[in-house]
C-alpha positions as CSV (number, residue, x, y, z in Angstrom):
1,M,0.0,0.0,0.0
2,K,2.8,2.4,0.9
3,I,4.6,1.7,-2.5
4,L,1.3,2.1,-4.4
5,S,0.6,5.4,-2.8
6,I,4.0,6.8,-3.6
7,I,3.8,5.7,-7.2
8,L,0.4,7.3,-7.7
9,F,1.7,10.5,-6.1
10,V,4.6,10.6,-8.5
11,L,2.6,9.8,-11.6
12,V,-0.1,12.4,-10.9
13,G,2.6,15.1,-10.9
14,F,4.2,14.1,-14.1
15,T,1.6,12.8,-16.4
16,N,2.7,15.2,-19.1
17,A,6.4,14.4,-18.9
18,Q,8.3,12.8,-21.8
19,V,8.1,9.0,-21.3
20,K,11.4,7.2,-21.1
21,D,12.3,3.8,-19.8
22,A,13.5,4.2,-16.2
23,E,14.9,0.7,-16.0
24,Q,16.9,1.2,-19.1
25,I,18.4,4.4,-17.7
26,L,19.4,2.8,-14.4
27,N,20.8,-0.3,-16.3
28,E,23.0,2.0,-18.3
29,V,24.4,3.4,-15.0
30,K,25.0,-0.1,-13.7
31,D,26.6,-1.3,-16.9
32,K,29.0,1.7,-16.9
33,F,30.0,1.1,-13.3
34,N,30.4,-2.6,-13.8
35,K,33.2,-2.0,-16.3
36,I,35.2,-1.0,-13.3
37,K,36.7,-4.2,-11.7
38,D,38.7,-2.4,-9.1
39,Y,40.3,0.9,-8.3
40,E,42.4,2.8,-5.7
41,V,42.1,6.5,-5.1
42,D,43.4,9.2,-2.7
43,V,40.7,11.2,-0.9
44,S,40.6,14.2,1.3
45,I,37.7,14.6,3.8
46,F,36.4,17.9,5.1
47,V,33.6,17.8,7.7
48,D,31.6,21.0,8.1
49,V,29.4,20.7,11.2
50,D,29.4,23.6,13.7
51,F,29.7,21.7,16.9
52,L,32.4,19.2,15.7
53,K,36.1,19.9,15.6
54,V,37.2,17.6,12.9
55,P,40.5,18.4,11.1
56,E,40.7,17.9,7.3
57,S,42.1,14.4,6.8
58,N,43.4,12.2,4.0
59,A,42.9,8.6,3.2
60,K,43.4,6.1,0.4
61,I,40.5,3.9,-0.7
62,Y,40.7,0.5,-2.4
63,F,37.6,-1.0,-4.1
64,K,36.9,-4.3,-5.8
65,Q,33.6,-5.5,-7.3
66,P,31.1,-6.2,-6.1
67,D,31.5,-4.7,-2.6
68,L,35.0,-5.1,-1.2
69,V,36.3,-1.8,0.3
70,K,39.6,-1.1,2.2
71,L,40.4,2.3,3.8
72,D,43.9,3.5,4.8
73,S,43.8,6.6,6.9
74,E,46.3,8.0,9.5
75,G,44.2,10.8,10.9
76,F,40.7,9.3,10.6
77,A,41.3,5.6,11.2
78,L,37.7,5.0,12.2
79,L,36.1,6.8,9.4
80,P,33.2,4.6,8.1
81,K,34.1,3.1,4.8
82,E,30.5,3.4,3.5
83,G,30.8,7.2,3.8
84,V,33.8,7.6,1.5
85,N,32.9,5.1,-1.2
86,F,29.6,6.1,-2.8
87,S,28.5,3.3,-5.1
88,P,25.5,3.4,-7.4
89,I,25.5,-0.4,-7.4
90,K,24.8,-0.6,-3.7
91,L,21.8,1.8,-4.3
92,L,20.5,0.0,-7.4
93,N,21.1,-3.7,-6.6
94,Q,18.0,-4.0,-4.6
95,D,14.3,-4.8,-5.3
96,Y,12.8,-1.5,-6.3
97,T,10.3,0.3,-8.5
98,A,11.7,2.9,-10.8
99,I,9.8,5.8,-12.3
100,F,11.0,8.2,-15.0
101,V,10.1,11.8,-14.0
102,K,11.5,14.1,-16.6
103,E,14.5,15.5,-18.5
104,D,16.1,18.4,-16.7
105,I,19.2,20.5,-16.5
106,Y,21.4,20.2,-13.5
107,D,24.7,22.0,-13.1
108,D,24.7,22.9,-16.8
109,H,24.3,19.2,-17.8
110,K,21.3,17.4,-19.3
111,V,20.0,14.8,-16.9
112,D,17.2,12.3,-16.5
113,V,15.4,12.5,-13.2
114,V,14.4,9.1,-11.9
115,K,12.6,8.2,-8.7
116,V,13.5,4.8,-7.0
117,I,11.1,3.3,-4.5
118,P,12.3,0.2,-2.5
119,N,9.8,-2.6,-2.7
120,N,10.9,-4.0,0.7
121,D,9.1,-2.4,3.6
122,S,12.1,-3.3,5.9
123,S,14.3,-0.9,3.9
124,G,15.4,2.2,5.8
125,V,14.8,4.2,2.6
126,V,11.4,5.6,1.7
127,L,12.3,7.2,-1.7
128,S,15.4,8.2,-3.7
129,T,15.5,10.7,-6.5
130,L,18.4,10.5,-8.9
131,W,19.7,13.0,-11.4
132,I,21.5,11.0,-14.1
133,D,23.8,12.4,-16.7
134,I,22.2,11.6,-20.1
135,E,25.5,11.6,-22.0
136,G,27.7,10.0,-19.4
137,H,25.3,7.6,-17.7
138,Y,26.5,8.5,-14.3
139,I,24.8,9.9,-11.2
140,R,25.1,13.7,-10.6
141,K,22.8,14.1,-7.7
142,V,20.8,11.9,-5.2
143,E,18.2,13.0,-2.7
144,T,17.1,10.2,-0.3
145,T,14.3,10.3,2.2
146,T,14.8,7.9,5.0
147,K,12.6,6.6,7.8
148,S,15.0,7.6,10.6
149,S,17.5,10.1,9.2
150,G,15.4,12.7,7.4
151,T,16.4,13.7,3.8
152,L,20.1,13.2,2.7
153,K,21.5,14.9,-0.4
154,V,24.5,13.7,-2.3
155,E,26.0,15.9,-5.1
156,L,28.7,14.4,-7.4
157,S,31.1,16.3,-9.6
158,Y,33.2,14.9,-12.5
159,K,36.4,16.1,-14.2
160,N,35.9,16.6,-17.9
161,K,34.4,13.4,-19.5
162,D,35.8,10.6,-17.4
163,K,35.2,7.4,-19.2
164,W,34.8,5.5,-15.9
165,G,32.3,7.8,-14.5
166,L,34.2,8.1,-11.2
167,P,33.6,11.4,-9.3
168,S,36.2,14.0,-8.6
169,S,34.3,15.2,-5.5
170,V,31.2,14.2,-3.6
171,V,29.3,16.4,-1.2
172,F,27.0,14.9,1.4
173,S,24.4,17.3,3.0
174,F,22.2,16.4,5.9
175,N,20.2,17.9,8.7
176,V,22.3,17.3,11.9
177,S,19.2,17.0,14.1
178,D,18.0,14.0,12.0
179,V,21.3,12.2,11.7
180,Q,22.9,10.1,14.4
181,L,26.6,10.6,13.8
182,P,28.6,7.6,15.1
183,A,31.3,8.3,17.7
184,S,33.9,7.2,15.2
185,F,32.8,10.0,12.9
186,S,32.3,12.7,15.4
187,G,35.9,13.8,16.0
188,E,36.3,16.1,19.0
189,I,33.1,17.6,20.3
190,G,33.5,21.4,20.5
191,G,32.0,23.9,22.8
192,D,29.4,24.7,20.2
193,Q,27.6,21.4,21.1
194,K,25.7,23.3,23.8
195,E,24.4,25.8,21.3
196,E,23.5,22.9,19.0
197,T,21.5,21.3,21.8
198,K,19.7,24.6,22.5
199,K,18.8,24.9,18.8
200,K,17.4,21.4,18.8
201,K,15.1,22.3,21.8
202,R,14.0,25.4,20.0
203,G,13.1,23.2,17.0
204,E,15.7,25.0,14.8
205,S,17.4,23.1,12.0
206,M,21.1,22.7,11.7
207,S,22.7,21.5,8.5
208,G,25.9,19.5,8.1
209,K,28.1,18.8,5.2
210,V,30.9,16.4,4.4
211,T,33.0,17.0,1.3
212,L,35.1,14.3,-0.2
213,T,37.7,15.2,-2.9
214,Y,39.2,12.4,-4.9
215,S,42.5,12.3,-6.9
216,N,45.0,9.9,-8.5
217,Y,42.5,7.2,-9.6
218,K,44.1,3.9,-10.6
219,V,41.5,1.7,-12.3
220,N,41.5,-2.0,-13.1
221,Q,44.9,-2.7,-11.6
222,G,44.0,-6.3,-10.7
223,L,43.6,-6.0,-6.9
224,S,43.1,-9.5,-5.4
225,A,40.4,-10.4,-3.0
226,E,43.1,-11.5,-0.5
227,F,44.4,-7.9,-0.5
228,F,41.2,-6.8,1.2
229,E,41.6,-9.4,3.9
230,E,45.0,-8.1,5.0
231,S,45.1,-6.3,8.3
232,K,46.7,-2.9,8.2
């Protein structure tokens, strides 16, 4: 019933939109990403949350299909791997209903807007909206509404026309009051935490942002599965 209601709501708003095959659009995204067997990349992490004192840090990420991730970081050893390795496959390799909304322009690029609704009621996600580059077949923006963490926004940037579709930067935006930041991600709590608590009590919203900047990609180098089992 929940899924049917969401689908009807979306369709009513876009009955006059150009009809395109949402599944085909998403399959093109998955096909492009699946050409990447593995990669390693340097990443710098900048956390912008008022009441957290988190210094900018650097790390190296290793990835191997379908979901092996390894993170080397000196200053942020406990940084969650899921946060620095945004993967469209993780988002799209689930049981879902996809609805094409419209063609649009985002950041001076032509995009297809597609809504993805999980078919599993146990999913923590209610609805995701994807802005997909028409020419490059990669994701430029995601807005996800969750059951427990409000709405999260992910904005992806790419240098030139990267044939792999790997981002040069990713910006995560969220409402601090909605998101439970794990202790490993919180860094040193600053004195502004008291002010943040006051704002929560007054019902005021506080936004947070995490910016990841990637460089020095090395793609399809033949990383072994055993490499990801090695302790650092």
